[in-house]
N, C-alpha and C positions, 0 to 999 in steps of 0.2 A: 526440750520440754514437750511432754505429750499433751495432746488436746484432751480435754475432759471427755469421757466416754459418751456423755449425753449430747455432745456436739458432733460426733462422728456420724456421718450418713452411711447407713448400711443398706445394701440391696436386700429387699425382703426375701429373695430366693436364698441368699446366703444365710440369713437368720433361720429360715425354715430348714435348710440342710443341717445347720448346726444343732437345731432342736432334735432332728432325727438321729444325729450321731449321739447326742446326749441321752436320748431315750434308749437307744440301743446299748449304750455303755451301762446305763442303770439296770437294764434288763439282764445283761450278762454278768455284771459284777455286784449288783445290789447296792451300789453307792453312786452318788451323783458324780458327774464328770468334773474334773478340776480344769482350771484354765490352761495349764501346761499341756494336758492331754488333748483338750479341744484344739489348741494351737497346733499341736503335732498332727492330729488327724486331718485338720483342714489345710495344713501347710501354709499358715499365715503368720505374720509378725505378732509379737506379744501384745502391742497396743490394740490391734484389731481384735484379737481374741478377748482381751479385757472388755472392749466395747460390746462385743457380742454377748459375752457372759453376763454383763450388766443388764441385758434385755431379756434374759431367759428366766 
């Protein structure tokens, strides 16, 4: 069972990096980044990508 995304502790630097990737993706494609793309770009497991996405 996954922990709720609100209980996952995320390093601020990781969230900041994810925001930069999301901003770059939006600038290039014109659409927001989806969780699967974020996960692939960061090379992280899906639950961690979900937690980051919920804070962006």
